[in-house]
C-alpha positions in Angstrom: 4.1 36.8 -35.9 1.3 36.9 -33.4 -1.3 36.1 -36.1 0.7 33.2 -37.4 1.0 31.8 -33.8 -2.8 32.2 -33.4 -3.3 30.4 -36.7 -1.1 27.5 -35.7 -2.8 27.3 -32.3 -6.3 26.9 -33.8 -5.0 24.4 -36.3 -2.9 22.2 -34.0 -2.2 23.7 -30.6 -5.8 23.5 -29.3 -5.4 19.6 -29.1 -2.3 19.7 -26.8 -4.2 18.9 -23.6 -4.9 15.4 -25.1 -1.2 14.8 -25.1 -0.7 15.5 -21.4 -1.3 11.8 -20.4 1.5 10.8 -22.7 3.8 13.5 -21.2 2.9 12.1 -17.7 4.3 8.7 -18.8 7.5 10.3 -20.1 8.0 12.2 -16.8 7.2 15.2 -14.7 9.5 17.5 -16.6 7.8 16.6 -19.9 4.4 17.2 -18.4 5.4 20.5 -16.9 6.9 21.8 -20.2 4.0 20.7 -22.3 1.5 22.3 -19.8 3.4 25.6 -19.8 3.6 25.7 -23.6 -0.1 25.1 -23.9 -1.2 27.6 -21.3 1.1 30.4 -22.7 0.1 29.6 -26.3 -3.6 29.4 -25.5 -3.5 32.7 -23.5 -1.8 34.4 -26.5 -4.2 33.0 -29.1 -7.3 33.7 -27.1 -6.3 37.2 -25.9 -8.5 39.9 -27.2 -11.5 37.7 -27.8 -14.7 38.0 -25.8 -16.2 34.9 -24.2 -19.5 34.3 -22.5 -19.3 31.2 -20.4 -22.3 29.5 -18.9 -23.1 31.5 -15.7 -24.1 28.6 -13.5 -20.9 26.7 -14.4 -18.6 29.8 -13.9 -20.4 30.5 -10.5 -19.7 27.0 -9.3 -16.0 27.3 -10.5 -15.5 30.6 -8.8 -17.1 29.3 -5.6 -14.7 26.4 -5.6 -11.7 28.7 -6.2 -12.7 30.8 -3.2 -13.5 27.9 -0.9 -10.0 26.4 -1.4 -8.2 29.5 -0.1 -10.3 30.2 3.1 -7.9 28.3 5.4 -4.8 30.5 4.7 -4.9 32.4 8.1 -5.2 29.1 10.1 -3.0 26.7 8.2 0.0 25.1 9.9 2.1 25.7 6.7 0.5 28.6 4.8 3.4 28.6 2.2 2.6 25.0 1.4 -1.1 25.9 1.1 -0.3 28.8 -1.3 2.0 26.7 -3.4 -0.5 23.9 -3.8 -3.3 26.4 -4.4 -1.4 28.1 -7.2 -0.8 24.7 -8.8 -4.5 23.9 -8.6 -5.3 27.2 -10.2 -2.9 26.6 -13.1 -4.3 23.1 -13.6 -7.9 24.3 -13.5 -7.1 26.8 -16.4 -6.4 23.9 -18.8 -10.0 22.7 -19.2 -11.3 26.3 -19.4 -8.8 27.3 -22.1 -9.7 24.1 -24.0 -13.4 24.9 -23.8 -12.8 28.4 -25.1 -10.5 27.1 -27.9 -13.0 24.5 -29.1 -15.5 27.2 -29.7 -13.2 28.5 -32.4 -12.4 25.1 -33.9 -14.7 23.5 -36.4 -16.0 20.1 -35.1 -13.7 20.6 -32.1 -15.4 18.2 -29.8 -15.4 15.4 -32.3 -11.8 15.9 -33.3 -10.6 16.1 -29.6 -12.3 12.8 -28.8 -10.5 11.3 -31.8 -7.2 12.7 -30.6 -7.7 11.2 -27.2 -8.3 7.8 -28.9 -4.9 8.1 -30.7 -3.3 9.2 -27.4 -4.8 6.2 -25.6 -3.3 3.8 -28.2 0.1 5.4 -28.0 0.0 5.3 -24.2 -0.6 1.6 -24.2 2.3 1.0 -26.6 4.6 3.3 -24.5 3.6 1.7 -21.2 4.3 -1.8 -22.5 7.6 -0.6 -24.0 8.6 0.8 -20.5 7.4 -2.5 -18.9 9.6 -4.6 -21.3 12.6 -2.4 -20.3 11.7 -2.6 -16.6 11.4 -6.4 -16.6 15.1 -6.5 -17.6 16.1 -4.6 -14.4 17.2 -6.6 -11.4 15.2 -4.5 -8.9 11.9 -4.4 -10.8 8.9 -3.6 -8.5 5.6 -3.3 -10.3 4.1 -0.8 -7.8 7.0 1.6 -8.2 7.8 1.2 -11.9 4.4 0.8 -13.7 2.2 3.8 -14.4 -1.4 2.5 -14.7 -3.2 5.6 -13.3 -4.4 7.0 -16.6 -5.5 3.8 -18.3 -9.0 3.7 -16.8 -10.1 7.0 -18.3 -8.2 6.4 -21.6 -9.8 3.0 -22.1 -13.2 4.4 -23.3 -11.6 6.6 -25.9 -9.5 3.7 -27.3 -12.4 1.3 -27.5 -14.6 4.0 -29.1 -11.9 4.9 -31.6 -11.2 1.2 -32.6 -14.8 0.4 -33.0 -15.3 3.4 -35.3 -12.2 2.6 -37.3 -12.9 -1.0 -38.0 -16.6 -1.4 -37.5 -18.6 -4.7 -37.6 -17.5 -7.9 -35.9 -13.8 -7.0 -36.5 -14.3 -3.8 -34.5 -15.7 -5.8 -31.6 -12.7 -8.2 -31.6 -10.1 -5.4 -31.9 -11.7 -3.4 -29.2 -12.1 -6.4 -27.0 -8.4 -7.3 -27.5 -7.4 -3.7 -26.6 -9.5 -3.9 -23.4 -7.9 -7.2 -22.4 -4.4 -5.7 -23.0 -5.2 -2.7 -20.7 -6.7 -5.0 -18.1 -3.6 -7.2 -18.2 -1.4 -4.2 -17.6 -3.5 -3.0 -14.7 -3.4 -6.4 -13.1 0.4 -6.7 -13.5 0.8 -3.2 -11.9 -1.0 -4.4 -8.7 -3.1 -1.1 -9.0 -6.3 -2.0 -7.2 -7.7 1.6 -7.5 -6.9 1.6 -11.2 -8.7 -1.8 -11.5 -11.8 -0.4 -9.9 -11.6 2.7 -12.2 -11.2 0.5 -15.3 -14.1 -1.7 -14.5 -16.4 1.3 -13.7 -15.2 3.0 -16.9 -16.1 0.0 -19.0 -19.4 -0.4 -17.2 -20.2 3.2 -17.9 -19.2 2.8 -21.6 -21.5 -0.2 -21.9 -24.4 1.9 -20.5 -23.8 5.3 -22.1 -22.4 4.2 -25.5 -23.6 0.6 -26.1 -27.0 1.0 -24.3 -26.7 -2.3 -22.6 -29.1 -3.2 -19.7 -27.9 -2.7 -16.2 -28.2 -6.4 -15.3 -25.9 -7.4 -18.1 -23.4 -4.7 -17.2 -23.4 -5.8 -13.5 -22.8 -9.4 -14.5 -19.9 -8.4 -16.8 -18.4 -6.3 -14.0 -18.6 -9.1 -11.5 -17.0 -11.5 -14.0 -14.1 -9.0 -14.5 -13.7 -8.7 -10.8 -13.6 -12.5 -10.4 -11.0 -12.7 -13.1 -8.9 -10.1 -11.3 -9.2 -11.9 -7.9 -8.3 -15.2 -9.6 -5.3 -13.7 -11.4 -3.9 -12.4 -8.1 -5.3 -15.0 -5.7 -1.8 -15.9 -4.3 -1.1 -12.2 -3.5 -4.4 -11.9 -1.6 -3.8 -15.0 0.4 -0.3 -13.9 1.3 -1.6 -10.5 2.4 -4.3 -12.0 4.6 -2.1 -14.7 6.2 -1.0 -12.6 9.1 -4.4 -10.7 9.6 -6.3 -11.9 12.7 -9.5 -9.7 12.6 -11.9 -8.6 10.0 -10.6 -5.0 10.4 -7.0 -6.2 9.9 -8.1 -8.0 6.7 -9.8 -5.0 5.3 -6.9 -2.7 6.2 -4.5 -5.2 4.5 -6.5 -5.5 1.3 -6.8 -1.7 1.1 -3.1 -1.1 1.8 -4.0 0.7 5.1 -6.4 3.1 3.3 -9.3 2.1 5.5 -7.1 2.7 8.6 -6.3 6.2 7.5 -10.0 6.9 6.8 -10.9 5.8 10.3 -8.2 8.0 11.8 -9.4 11.0 9.8 -12.9 10.6 11.0 -11.8 10.0 14.6 -9.5 13.1 14.4 -11.3 15.7 12.4 -9.8 19.1 11.7 -10.1 21.7 14.4 -12.1 23.9 12.2 -14.6 21.6 10.6 -15.8 24.3 8.2 -12.6 25.3 6.5 -10.3 22.4 7.3 -6.6 22.5 7.9 -5.7 24.0 4.5 -4.7 22.6 1.1 -1.5 20.4 1.4 -1.5 20.6 5.3 -3.2 17.3 6.1 0.1 15.5 5.8 1.3 17.2 9.0 -1.3 15.3 11.0 0.6 12.3 12.5 -2.6 11.0 14.1 -4.3 10.5 10.7 -1.4 9.0 8.7 0.2 6.8 11.4 -1.0 3.2 11.0 0.0 -0.2 12.3 1.6 -2.5 9.8 3.0 -5.9 11.1 2.6 -4.6 14.7 4.8 -1.6 13.9 3.7 2.0 13.6 4.4 3.5 10.2 3.5 6.6 8.2 1.1 5.4 5.5 0.9 8.3 2.9 0.7 12.0 2.3 -3.0 12.1 1.5 -6.0 10.0 2.3 -6.5 8.2 -1.1 -10.1 9.3 -1.2 -10.9 12.6 -2.9 -14.0 13.2 -0.6 -12.1 12.7 2.6 -9.1 14.5 1.3 -11.1 17.6 0.3 -13.1 17.5 3.6 -10.0 17.3 5.8 -8.1 20.1 4.0 -10.8 22.5 2.9 -13.6 21.6 5.4 -17.3 21.3 4.8 -17.3 24.5 2.7 -14.6 23.2 0.4 -16.2 19.8 0.0 -19.6 21.4 -0.6 -18.1 23.6 -3.3 -16.5 20.6 -5.0 -19.7 18.6 -4.9 -21.6 21.6 -6.3 -19.0 21.9 -9.2 -19.1 18.2 -10.0 -22.9 18.0 -9.6 -23.5 21.0 -11.8 -21.4 19.6 -14.6 -22.7 16.0 -14.3 -26.3 17.1 -14.3 -25.8 19.1 -17.4 -23.7 16.4 -19.1 -26.2 13.6 -18.5 -29.0 15.9 -19.7 -27.1 16.6 -22.9 -26.5 12.9 -23.4 -30.2 12.1 -23.0 -31.2 14.7 -25.6 -28.5 14.0 -28.2 -28.6 11.5 -31.1 -26.3 9.1 -32.9 -22.6 10.1 -33.0 -23.0 13.1 -30.7 -24.6 10.9 -28.1 -21.9 8.3 -28.4 -19.2 11.0 -28.0 -20.9 12.3 -24.9 -21.1 8.7 -23.6 -17.4 8.3 -24.0 -16.7 11.5 -22.1 -19.1 10.5 -19.3 -17.5 7.0 -19.2 -14.0 8.5 -18.8 -15.4 10.9 -16.1 -16.8 8.0 -14.0 -13.6 6.1 -14.4 -11.7 9.0 -12.9 -14.2 9.4 -10.1 -14.1 5.7 -9.2 -10.3 5.7 -9.2 -10.3 8.9 -7.1 -12.3 7.2 -4.4 -9.3 4.9 -3.7 -6.3 6.7 -5.1 -6.3 10.3 -6.6 -6.3 13.4 -4.5 -8.8 16.1 -5.3 -5.8 18.2 -6.3 -4.3 15.6 -8.7 -3.8 16.1 -12.4 -6.3 13.4 -13.2 -9.0 15.1 -11.1 -8.4 18.8 -11.7 -7.4 18.6 -15.4 -8.9 15.5 -17.0 -12.1 15.0 -15.0 -13.0 18.7 -15.3 -12.1 18.7 -19.0 -14.3 15.6 -19.8 -17.2 17.0 -17.8 -16.9 20.5 -19.3 -16.8 19.0 -22.8 -19.9 17.0 -22.1 -21.8 19.6 -20.1 -21.2 22.5 -22.4 -21.9 20.5 -25.6 -25.1 20.9 -27.6 -26.9 18.5 -29.9 -25.3 20.4 -32.7 -21.6 20.1 -33.5 -19.5 23.2 -32.6 -18.4 25.3 -35.5 -15.9 28.1 -35.8 -17.2 31.4 -34.6 -17.3 34.1 -37.3 -17.9 37.2 -35.1 -15.7 38.7 -32.3 -17.9 37.3 -29.5 -17.4 33.6 -28.7 -19.9 31.7 -26.6 -18.6 28.2 -25.6 -21.4 25.7 -25.1 -24.2 28.2 -25.9 -27.5 26.6 -26.4 
């Protein structure tokens, strides 16, 4: 029974992380169930095998895990810290299990990128189906109903998959149409952070995969931004109508994000080195209380900027550990991309494009503890950083070395 389960895992189950974005669209329960099934199944299938991960990568990961728990004795709500910390640990295991699994799957990296392309296509169809249903509801509010957060990092996979499937001029037209469909959804959702992420992801795709010059990429990004402003011009004008100062205008356009950032910098945590503790920033009324229409309101539960979020809750030590983790993976991933050729270089370019889309979005939306940041960003960077110019193949011996050079 155990052997049969292991066999099924290495045939099909290893690709389950790619389905997590679809489960998010369906709902929290579907995501939780799929995540639990994957982790238990992967742990069972990988049990008894020896792995030798890259030491530098594992050192950065362990330092991050340690840095996030330092504030327990000083946290206002230590139970909330432990709860959020355990969720972070569980999320962080998904990319590591996936990396270990792909070392046992023939052409695993190539196949997983292909699965993500299919998932991206299905996600677009499902999102528009939900939108059609939502438009028929009397109390439809785009900001509350539409789920655009994952489209920026799924877009590079979909465009890559369509271009490979159709090729030639037809591939360009089909991929362009898919990009326009995703852009239209993001614009309708009023998700400005997702819009930034989508534009950055497409710009990164043009650079890493299409090898376009930076001037042309910058011009295309400006054109897309102008289209977005033109499409939502009335909304911008309405938002700015009651603003009297430049600071008010910026706060209005950022949905009070910039006001929270100023509050956080003006009211730093008491212990600047270890912060207030994971999940404890929301207890600070000085940070999240903002003025909207001359009335004081509570803006959010986190700062909508992964750097400030991490600094405020885990301090300088936690932020430094996070930057070391990301920097280690990015440096290795870009180095692999530069030294790879043809299809392998294109796949690494897709993974890097998706990573930059998540990072850009996280500067205005995601928390450093979000699913997008902990699971997807780490997964994409690990796949690119631990890849080699050769395609991964199934390991014959008992010792498995993911990403070994």
